[in-house]
Backbone as a ProteinNet text record, in pm:
[ID]
protein_1_A
[PRIMARY]
MEIFGIDIGGSGIKGAPVDIEKGQLLAERIRIHTPQPSTPQAIGNVVKQLLNEFKWKGNVGCGFPAVVRDGVVRTASNIDKKWIGTPVNKLFGDKSGLKFHVINDADAAGYAEVKFGAGKDRKGVIMIVTVGTGIGSAIFVDGQLVPNTELGHVYLKGMEAEDYTSDATRKKEDLSWSKWGKRFNKYLQHLEMLFWPDLIIIGGGVSKKHQKYMDNIQLNCEVVEAKLLNHAGIIGAALAVNNL
[TERTIARY]
-1020.2	-1054.5	-930.6	-909.1	-790.5	-828.4	-757.4	-774.3	-634.9	-617.6	-487.6	-475.2	-362.5	-337.9	-225.7	-246.4	-144.1	-121.2	4.5	42.9	121.2	61.5	126.2	191.4	322	395.3	467.6	531.4	601.6	722.7	781.5	901.2	880.4	780.9	761.1	615.3	581.3	447.3	463	398.4	418.5	285.3	290.3	167.2	189.5	84	86	-55.6	-86.8	-214.6	-211.1	-327.3	-335.3	-444.9	-414.4	-516.1	-572	-693.2	-744.5	-797.3	-812.1	-850.7	-731.7	-612.1	-489.9	-403	-430	-347.5	-207.1	-195.9	-64.1	-56.4	63.7	85.8	92.1	34.9	32.7	145.1	221.5	336.4	431.2	553.9	651.8	600.7	603.4	555.3	648.8	594.3	674.5	670.6	785.3	795.2	848.5	779.6	820.5	835.2	940.8	961.9	844.3	803.2	697.8	749.3	678.2	726.7	731.4	824.4	836.1	830.4	738.2	635.4	529.6	471.8	376.7	234.1	213.3	83	-16.4	-145.5	-244.4	-217.3	-187.5	-163.9	-39.3	66.7	191.9	174.6	108.9	87.5	-12	-113.2	-209.1	-141.7	-42.2	30.3	112.5	172.1	249.7	157.2	40.5	-57.3	-97.3	-123.5	-158	-43.4	80.9	199.2	211.9	188.3	198	97.3	-25.3	-128.8	-98.7	-43.4	-7.8	102.8	194	302.8	246.4	133.4	71.5	-42.8	-72.6	-186.4	-314.4	-334.2	-446.2	-575.4	-685.4	-814.6	-927	-895.9	-1000	-1007.8	-1069.5	-1081.6	-946.3	-935.3	-809.9	-837.7	-762.5	-765.6	-636.3	-644.4	-526.2	-518.2	-401.2	-374	-305.5	-354.3	-308.8	-268.1	-155.7	-104.2	-177.3	-305.4	-387.6	-521.6	-597.7	-736.7	-814.7	-886.8	-972.3	-1113.7	-1202.6	-1340.7	-1434.1	-1523.5	-1617.4	-1544.3	-1426	-1351.1	-1277.6	-1271	-1205.2	-1090.9	-975.8	-859.3	-881.3	-863.7	-891.9	-767.3	-652.4	-529.8	-412.7	-299.4	-178.9	-56.1	-3.4	114.8	244.2	245.7	366.7	348.9	246.5	222	190.4	180.3	154.9	19.3	17.4	-105.8	-220.2	-188.7	-293.7	-388.2	-347.5	-433.3	-558.7	-552.1	-665.6	-788.4	-896.2	-1019.4	-1027.4	-921.5	-921.4	-1004.7	-1097.1	-1173.1	-1083.5	-1011.7	-904.3	-955.9	-1069.6	-1125.1	-1153	-1210.6	-1244.1	-1117.8	-1019.1	-895	-825.4	-804	-735.1	-820.1	-951.5	-1041.5	-1037.1	-1035.7	-1029.2	-896.1	-787.8	-654.9	-644.2	-703.4	-682.3	-798.9	-918.6	-1037.6	-1087.5	-1038.5	-1074.4	-1145.8	-1211	-1279.4	-1182.6	-1173	-1079.4	-1152	-1088.6	-1134.2	-1012.5	-1007.4	-890.3	-921.6	-830	-844.1	-710.8	-711.9	-589.2	-489.4	-360.7	-261.1	-238.9	-240.3	-223.9	-346	-464.8	-585.5	-573.4	-517.3	-497.2	-402.5	-287.9	-192.4	-257.9	-343	-412.7	-503.8	-578	-664.3	-583.6	-466.1	-383.9	-332.2	-283.4	-227.3	-333.7	-453.1	-560.3	-614.4	-619.2	-675.1	-571.7	-448.7	-349.7	-219	-199.1	-70	-69.8	-3.8	18.5	-109.9	-216	-342.2	-445.8	-406.8	-501.6	-557.6	-690.1	-761.4	-748.7	-710.3	-701.4	-825	-874.8	-990.8	-945.9	-1043.5	-1014.3	-967.6	-891.4	-843.6	-702.9	-690.8	-561.3	-523.5	-401.8	-352.2	-234.3	-238.1	-126.1	-59.8	72.3	149	251.5	240.4	333.8	432.8	560.7	664.6	753	754.5	837.3	867.7	832.6	849.1	772.4	653.9	573.7	535.3	430	375.2	226.6	185.9	44.7	-9.5	-142.4	-202.7	-335.5	-370.6	-501.9	-546.4	-674.7	-731.1	-845.6	-841.2	-947.4	-1003.2	-1134.7	-1202	-1280.9	-1235.3	-1296.2	-1310.7	-1206.3	-1202.1	-1262.3	-1327	-1389.1	-1297.2	-1274	-1184.8	-1248.7	-1170.6	-1205.1	-1121.9	-1179	-1098.4	-1034.7	-924.4	-861	-819.3	-754.9	-718	-601.2	-503.4	-396.4	-325	-284.6	-223.5	-76.7	-23	111.2	114	-6.2	-13.5	-53.2	-59.4	-77.9	47.2	31.3	146.4	223.6	355.8	447.1	574.8	617.4	738.4	730.2	608.8	590.8	586.8	574.4	569.5	482.2	452.9	379.4	466.3	402.6	476.6	566	518.3	601.9	725.5	721.3	841.1	940.6	891	974.1	1033.1	956.3	1002.1	969.7	955.6	940.5	1076.9	1077.6	1204.6	1280.2	1205.8	1270.4	1344.9	1285.2	1351.1	1475.1	1466.8	1583.8	1700.5	1672.2	1778.3	1828.7	1736.3	1772.5	1860.5	1826.6	1902.6	2015.1	2031.1	2134.9	2131.5	2012.1	1994.2	2035	2097.9	2123.2	1988.9	1985.1	1860.4	1815.8	1910.8	1876.2	1812.4	1872.6	1819.7	1683.5	1672.1	1543.4	1438.7	1478.7	1386.7	1328.1	1408.5	1359.5	1255	1278.4	1177.7	1049.2	1066.5	951.1	871.7	942.1	876.1	788.8	838.4	759	631.1	644.2	526.7	425.4	472.9	383	319.4	394.5	337.1	224.8	242.8	140.4	12.8	29	-87.2	-154.4	-73.6	-129.6	-212	-163.4	-235.5	-370.9	-377.1	-500.3	-600.6	-550.6	-640.5	-640.5	-540.3	-530.5	-557.8	-476.8	-494.2	-450.8	-502.5	-459.4	-332.8	-315.4	-201.5	-162.8	-32.1	19.7	108.7	81.6	160.4	241.4	373.4	461	486.8	445.9	465	548.9	553.2	636	780.9	865.5	1005.4	1079.8	1049.9	1126.2	1093.2	982.3	946.4	1051.8	1125.3	1230.1	1352.4	1360.3	1476.9	1438.9	1330.9	1275.8	1376.6	1471.3	1568	1662.8	1668.6	1759.8	1702.1	1567.2	1507.8	1406.5	1364.7	1258.1	1294.7	1422.2	1462.9	1428	1404.5	1370.1	1220.2	1140	995	943.2	881.4	832.2	688.3	593.9	452.4	379.6	256.5	174.1	110.9	90	28.6	136.5	93.7	185.3	220.4	348.1	395	470.8	429.6	494.9	520.3	613.5	636.9	534.6	506.1	413.5	471.8	386.7	432.7	444.1	358.7	355.1	450.2	512.4	614.6	568.9	653.6	621.4	510.8	464.5	352.9	217.7	217.2	90.9	4.2	64.6	-13.3	-78.5	-6.4	-60.4	-173.2	-147.8	-248.2	-372.3	-351.9	-464.5	-546.7	-480.8	-554.9	-649.1	-600.7	-684.5	-799.5	-767.7	-871.2	-979.9	-941.1	-1035.5	-1148.1	-1122.4	-1225.3	-1350.1	-1331.5	-1444.8	-1501.3	-1432.2	-1479.8	-1550.6	-1554.6	-1615.9	-1758.9
-1864.1	-1749.2	-1663.2	-1622.3	-1544.2	-1399.3	-1308.5	-1164.5	-1103.5	-1008	-942.3	-833.3	-831.3	-729.8	-636.5	-508.3	-407.1	-322.3	-296.8	-213	-94	24.4	146.7	219.9	240.9	310.9	432.1	506.1	626.4	598.7	477.8	445.8	332.5	245.8	133.3	93.8	36	-17	-166.4	-249.1	-393.9	-464	-577	-649.7	-795.4	-875.5	-1018.3	-1072.7	-1184.2	-1250.5	-1318.5	-1321.7	-1372.3	-1477	-1584.8	-1680.9	-1628.4	-1571.2	-1504.9	-1603.1	-1731.1	-1830.7	-1872.2	-1871.3	-1912.7	-1794.5	-1676.5	-1560.4	-1572.3	-1625.5	-1649.1	-1590.6	-1542.5	-1498.6	-1620.4	-1608.1	-1719.1	-1709.2	-1602	-1584.1	-1485.6	-1483.1	-1386.9	-1245.2	-1162.2	-1024.7	-949.3	-848.4	-757.3	-620	-556.6	-422.3	-324.3	-211.4	-104.8	23.2	98.5	223.2	318.4	381.2	482.3	600.4	640.1	750.2	882.7	967.9	1101.9	1204.2	1297.6	1314.8	1204.5	1174.3	1063	1110.7	1160.5	1215.1	1101.7	1132	1028.3	955	1028.5	963.9	876	923.3	847.2	717.1	723.9	601.9	510.6	568.9	489	408.2	467.7	397.5	281.5	300.6	192.5	78.3	112.4	9.7	-72.7	-6.7	-77.5	-167.4	-117.2	-194.8	-320.2	-303.3	-414.8	-524.8	-486.1	-583.4	-651.5	-575.4	-633.5	-737.8	-716.8	-813.2	-950.4	-951.4	-1077.9	-1120.7	-1035.2	-1061.8	-1085	-1001.1	-1019.9	-965	-1040.8	-998.8	-997.5	-1026.5	-1033	-906.8	-919.5	-807	-771.4	-645.6	-596.8	-521.4	-555.1	-478.4	-399.5	-278.1	-191.9	-112.5	-117.5	-33.6	94	207.7	338.2	426.9	500.8	577.3	709.8	699.5	818.7	775.7	872.4	845.7	825.4	713.7	686.5	666.9	754.6	749.1	749.9	650.9	639.1	640.2	575.3	564.5	689.4	790.2	917.8	942.8	985	1016.1	1150.6	1153	1274.9	1343.9	1273.6	1333.2	1298.1	1365.6	1336.6	1386.8	1303.7	1347.3	1297.7	1175.1	1120.9	1092.8	1154	1145.3	1285.3	1300.6	1431.1	1487.9	1617.7	1682.7	1677.3	1649.5	1638.5	1522.2	1431.3	1317.6	1358.2	1466.7	1504.7	1530.7	1457.1	1468.9	1376.3	1296.4	1205.9	1080.5	1044	919.1	801.6	746.4	651.5	519.1	469.3	346.1	362.6	476.8	504.3	521.8	595.8	620.4	488.7	404.4	277.7	184.2	190.1	108.1	147.3	278	327.4	289.7	295.6	263	116	29.6	-114.2	-189.2	-129.5	-199.4	-302	-293.7	-389.6	-319.5	-398.7	-342.6	-330.7	-210.5	-182	-153.9	-195.1	-163.8	-108	21.9	86.9	130.6	96.5	138.9	193.6	252.3	300	184.9	213.1	105.6	38.7	115.5	54.6	-29.5	15.2	-64.9	-199.4	-196.1	-320	-413.5	-360.5	-443.1	-498.6	-418.4	-462.3	-580.1	-576.9	-690.2	-820.2	-813.1	-933.7	-983.4	-891.9	-933	-985.4	-928.5	-973.1	-1109.5	-1133.9	-1262.9	-1374.2	-1342.6	-1448.3	-1429.5	-1313.8	-1284.4	-1276.5	-1174.6	-1162.3	-1136.9	-1092	-1065.8	-1175.3	-1287.4	-1396.6	-1451.3	-1464.9	-1520.5	-1434.7	-1308.4	-1217.5	-1128.5	-1105.8	-1019.3	-885.1	-795.9	-666.8	-565.4	-466.2	-357.4	-390.3	-406	-433.6	-313.5	-265.6	-152.6	-199	-165.1	-194.4	-62	-55.5	64.4	25.7	83.1	52.4	167.6	135.3	238.3	221.7	325.6	325.1	469.4	507.2	647	739.2	697.2	766.1	667.9	700.7	608.2	591.5	467.4	436.7	367.7	364.5	300	237.1	133.2	71.2	23.7	34.8	-10.7	-106.9	-222.8	-322.1	-346.1	-345.2	-374.2	-503.4	-608.4	-741.3	-777.4	-750.3	-788.1	-689	-583.1	-482.3	-362.1	-323.1	-211.7	-76.6	12.3	154.8	222	256.9	294.2	433.2	446.1	576.9	651.5	581.5	649.7	747.6	718	813.7	869.1	781.4	826.2	863.8	852.6	904.6	1056.4	1117.8	1264	1328.2	1247.7	1310.4	1391.2	1493.6	1577.8	1523.4	1525.3	1475.6	1558.4	1610.7	1694	1812.3	1868.8	1988.6	1965.9	1840.8	1811.6	1689.3	1660.6	1538.2	1418.1	1316.2	1200.1	1137.9	1130.2	1065.8	1148.7	1278.9	1360.3	1340.4	1290.7	1267.7	1127.2	1027.1	890.1	792.1	838.4	742.8	682.1	577.9	518.7	614.4	693	793.1	896.1	934.7	1028.2	965.1	836.1	765.8	772.2	747.7	749.8	891.7	985.3	1124.2	1183.7	1153.5	1208.3	1115.3	1002.8	905.3	863.6	830.2	789.9	644.5	613.6	473.8	406.8	273.8	203.1	226.3	235.4	258.8	396	496.6	633.1	644.3	583	584	506.8	394	313.5	391	477.2	559.1	659.2	715.3	804.6	727.4	611.4	530.2	489	460.6	425	539.9	662.8	778.7	789.3	761.8	765.4	658.2	536.3	427.4	452.7	510.4	545	646.7	738.9	839.5	772.3	678.5	606	523.2	460.7	379.7	465.7	583.5	675	714.3	726.3	769.2	655.7	532.9	426	301.4	283.4	166	35.6	7.5	-117.5	-238.9	-356.2	-481.6	-535.1	-499.8	-549.3	-445.1	-420	-336	-422.7	-420.2	-494.7	-395.1	-414.9	-324.8	-383.3	-309.3	-352.7	-252.8	-270.3	-184.7	-232.4	-154.2	-193.4	-221	-146.4	-163.8	-294.8	-359.7	-484.6	-592.9	-583.6	-681.4	-660.6	-543.7	-510.1	-501.5	-569.7	-552.4	-581.2	-672.3	-707.1	-591.2	-491.5	-378.9	-269.3	-268.5	-159.6	-204	-329.8	-373.7	-358.1	-362.3	-343.4	-204.2	-110.2	26.7	48	-52.3	-38.4	-84.8	7.4	-21.2	29.6	-62.4	-27.9	-120.5	-84.6	-170	-284	-263	-367.5	-449.8	-559.1	-644.6	-577.8	-584.3	-528.8	-638.7	-666.9	-771.9	-721.4	-786.1	-752.2	-823.3	-764.7	-825.3	-956	-1051.6	-1181.5	-1184.3	-1108.6	-1115.5	-1017.6	-931.3	-837.6	-763.2	-759.2	-677.9	-735.2	-857	-913.3	-870.7	-814	-782.1	-687.6	-583.6	-486.6	-546.2	-636.7	-701.7	-797.4	-881.1	-979.2	-908.5	-807.5	-735.9	-659.2	-603.4	-532.3	-627.3	-750.3	-850.5	-892.8	-913.5	-950.7	-845.5	-719	-608.7	-610	-667.9	-672.9	-744.6	-849	-923.3	-858.2	-757.7	-690.6	-559	-520.1	-390.5	-410.5
-845.9	-930.4	-952.2	-1076.3	-1111.7	-1141.3	-1076.8	-1101.6	-1110.3	-1198	-1210.9	-1104.7	-1034	-932	-972.7	-950.3	-979.6	-855.3	-826.3	-712	-765.7	-759	-809.6	-693.7	-703	-598.4	-652.3	-564.4	-605.4	-692.3	-679.9	-758.2	-858.1	-833.9	-924.5	-937.2	-1051.9	-1078.9	-1104.3	-1018.4	-1022.3	-1047.8	-1114.1	-1138.4	-1170.2	-1146.5	-1177.2	-1161.1	-1227.8	-1201.9	-1065.5	-998	-861.3	-848.4	-777.5	-735.1	-604	-606.2	-486.2	-381.8	-418.3	-316.2	-232.4	-293.1	-221.8	-180.6	-238.4	-207.3	-261.2	-383.3	-442.5	-583	-619	-756.1	-846.8	-964.5	-1059.6	-1162.1	-1154.3	-1243.7	-1177	-1221.7	-1170.9	-1196.3	-1094.2	-1112.6	-1206.5	-1272.3	-1354.8	-1289.7	-1284	-1224.8	-1328.2	-1341.7	-1432.8	-1351.5	-1376.9	-1302.2	-1321.5	-1212.9	-1220.5	-1302.7	-1406.4	-1491.6	-1415.2	-1455.9	-1397.5	-1509.8	-1506.7	-1403.2	-1411	-1295.2	-1283.6	-1311.9	-1432.3	-1471.4	-1497.7	-1501.3	-1531.2	-1662.6	-1767.4	-1897	-1894.4	-1828.4	-1823.6	-1746	-1629.5	-1551.2	-1622.5	-1684.5	-1760.6	-1870.2	-1935.7	-2042	-1986	-1867	-1803.9	-1763	-1707.1	-1668.5	-1791.6	-1902	-2026.8	-2070.3	-2061.9	-2098.6	-2012.1	-1882.1	-1787.7	-1822.9	-1851.4	-1886	-2019.4	-2111.6	-2241.8	-2228.1	-2133	-2110.1	-2075.2	-2003.3	-1962.2	-2055	-2155.8	-2245.6	-2164.1	-2061.5	-1967.7	-2025.8	-2006.5	-2060.5	-1956.3	-1830.3	-1727.8	-1642.8	-1525.1	-1432.4	-1370.1	-1328.9	-1271.3	-1141.9	-1036.8	-912.2	-901.4	-850.6	-849.3	-719.6	-655.1	-539	-584	-535.4	-585.5	-467.6	-477.7	-363.4	-338.9	-308	-284.8	-227	-179.6	-143.8	-273	-282	-398.2	-346.9	-388.6	-342.6	-462.3	-469.1	-582	-716.2	-718.1	-842.6	-885.5	-796.5	-829.2	-731.3	-783.7	-699.8	-631.3	-498.5	-421.6	-366.9	-362.1	-307.7	-398.5	-377.9	-457.6	-383.5	-292.5	-218	-280.9	-335	-397.3	-546.3	-603.9	-748.1	-799.8	-930.5	-991.3	-946.5	-919.9	-871.3	-972.8	-1097.9	-1199	-1171.9	-1081.6	-1050	-973.7	-898.8	-814.8	-901.9	-872.4	-949.5	-1069.4	-1092.9	-1208.3	-1179.8	-1268.6	-1253.9	-1294	-1198.3	-1227	-1282.3	-1234.8	-1291.3	-1441	-1475.1	-1615.8	-1699.8	-1646.4	-1720.4	-1754.8	-1653	-1676.2	-1762.8	-1743.6	-1824.7	-1971	-1996.8	-2134.4	-2199.6	-2121.9	-2174.6	-2212.5	-2128.6	-2143.7	-2206.9	-2202.8	-2248.2	-2147.4	-2022.3	-1917.6	-1803	-1717.7	-1601.6	-1485.4	-1428.2	-1318.6	-1187.9	-1077.7	-942.6	-868.3	-848.9	-789.8	-647.4	-553.3	-413.5	-364	-247.5	-183.2	-169.9	-193.7	-197.2	-61	47.1	179.5	216.8	176.4	198.5	126.1	3.6	-72	2.1	47.3	122.3	248.1	310.3	430.7	405	294.6	259.6	254.8	192.2	177.2	312	395.7	524.3	620.2	614.5	704.7	661.9	530.9	484.3	483.1	439.5	419.9	498.3	557.3	617.3	768.5	820.8	965.7	1044.3	976.9	1046.6	1030.7	970.1	945.9	1076.9	1083	1199.2	1324.8	1307.9	1422.8	1428.3	1548.9	1569.4	1626.7	1645.6	1705.6	1603.3	1647.8	1563.1	1513.9	1382.8	1320.8	1235.6	1254.4	1177.9	1092.7	964.9	875.2	841.6	857.8	824.8	718.7	600.3	492.2	477.6	478.3	478.3	355.2	272.1	152.2	114.4	-10.3	-52.5	41.3	81.7	182.7	291.3	365.5	465.5	437.8	419.8	402.2	525.5	536.9	653.5	614.5	690.1	675.4	812.2	839.2	966.5	938.4	1005.5	996.8	1137	1148.7	1275.5	1257.3	1324.3	1307.2	1159.8	1084.4	943.7	846.8	897.9	811.7	793.7	670.3	639.9	669.9	731.7	740.4	631	515.6	399.4	407.8	332.8	307.8	434.1	528.2	652.7	637	548.7	517.6	641.1	731.8	857.8	844.1	723.7	699.8	701.5	700.1	694.6	826.9	934.6	1066.1	1097.9	1183.5	1215.1	1334	1319.4	1421.7	1414.3	1527.7	1532.8	1436	1422.9	1341.5	1192.1	1150.3	1006.7	983.5	855.8	826.5	861.9	915.5	965.3	859.2	734.6	634	598.9	623.5	604.7	719.3	830.8	949.5	950.1	901.6	923.2	810.7	685.9	575.3	541.6	460.2	418	327.7	249.7	164.4	250.2	364	455.8	517.4	553.8	609.6	512.4	384.9	284.3	259.3	250	221	330.5	457.1	569.5	614.6	543.4	573.9	721.7	768.3	907.7	925.7	1038.8	1072	1099.8	1090	1117.9	1261.3	1352.4	1493.2	1512.3	1451.6	1465.3	1397.1	1279.5	1210.8	1292	1351	1430.4	1547.4	1608	1719.1	1669.9	1552.2	1492.5	1463.2	1402.6	1365.8	1489.8	1596.7	1722.6	1772.9	1762.3	1804.9	1722.4	1594.3	1506.9	1546.7	1568	1605.5	1741.7	1833.7	1965.5	1949.7	1854.8	1828.4	1775.8	1683.4	1630.7	1739.6	1823.6	1931.6	2027.5	2056.3	2144.8	2084.8	1952.9	1886.3	1866.3	1838.8	1794.9	1883.3	1966.9	2053.6	1978.6	1875.8	1801.7	1884.1	1846.3	1908.4	1842.1	1715.8	1638.2	1534.2	1521.1	1413.6	1325.5	1194.6	1096.9	1014.8	1010.4	935.7	797.5	693.7	556.7	477.9	347.3	263.9	262.8	199.5	182.4	311.6	419.1	543.3	614.4	578.1	647	624	513.2	485.4	574.7	636.8	720.8	868	907.3	1042.7	1153	1126.9	1230.7	1262	1173.5	1192.4	1282	1301.1	1378.5	1484	1481.2	1572.2	1719.8	1752.5	1892.6	1944.4	1852.2	1890.9	1906.7	1872.5	1877.3	2013.5	2086.1	2221.4	2233.7	2216.2	2222.4	2318.5	2351.4	2437.2	2358.7	2228.1	2146.3	2076.7	2016.4	1941.3	1808.2	1770.4	1643.2	1569.1	1444.7	1366	1225.1	1156	1016.3	928.5	814.1	718.4	666.3	639.6	589	437.7	370.4	224.7	157.7	239.1	192.2	66.4	-37.9	-155	-242.7	-212.6	-288.7	-232.1	-111.7	-44.3	-126.7	-184.7	-261.3	-383.8	-452.2	-571	-532.9	-432.6	-389.1	-336.1	-251.8	-192.6	-293.5	-395.5	-500.7	-572.4	-598.1	-662.7	-569.1	-441.9	-344.5	-334.2	-343.4	-324.4	-426.9	-544	-647.8	-594.6	-515.5	-460.6	-334.6	-282.6	-160.9	-190.4	-317	-353.2	-399.9
[MASK]
++++++++++++++++++++++++++++++++++++++++++++++++++++++++++++++++++++++++++++++++++++++++++++++++++++++++++++++++++++++++++++++++++++++++++++++++++++++++++++++++++++++++++++++++++++++++++++++++++++++++++++++++++++++++++++++++++++++++++++++++++++

């Protein structure tokens, strides 16, 4: 079964058709820079452009960097504040003429990693932490998603965690990978203390650089890098259509 997957991030919007039985992209993904300001209309136009590039006419799954509840955006930390209260399924549907299923972007990546990636055939509590412009999170208990956890916004060192240890913060403060890894370890220890997961999967842009910081990660549970890397959000968004 083929479903189009879209992954909307703070810096880029990526998409491709997905074979959801195999968890594979069916064509080279296309990436378009996230417009600034990232208003509903501006992102809606990019989503339409992306679908037109593939001449897509079927269902679409989309991972979005916010809490999405009942098809409505409830938060906006790395996107324009005008998104709050926007019926995103309807907006994208009206723009494209297609049926949309939009979920939190980290939840989408989590679906992909649990079904086809580092969490495949694993039981218990699995936590996915995606690190990029911000920090996203997803929690699965025996394969069942606990949606919209948004653990990048827990407080750590007197600030929101993503302001302390996102990849954007690493670049902004010009932190070495070792120094950043120590910060990231403190964040993961905080999550472990709260949730006691059996497995933590690190996704997002930093997962490609895991060899540069993994020596700084010291937890009681197993910690691994995501297997699907930057394709996880696209694949998981498509998978989510059948899980909603």
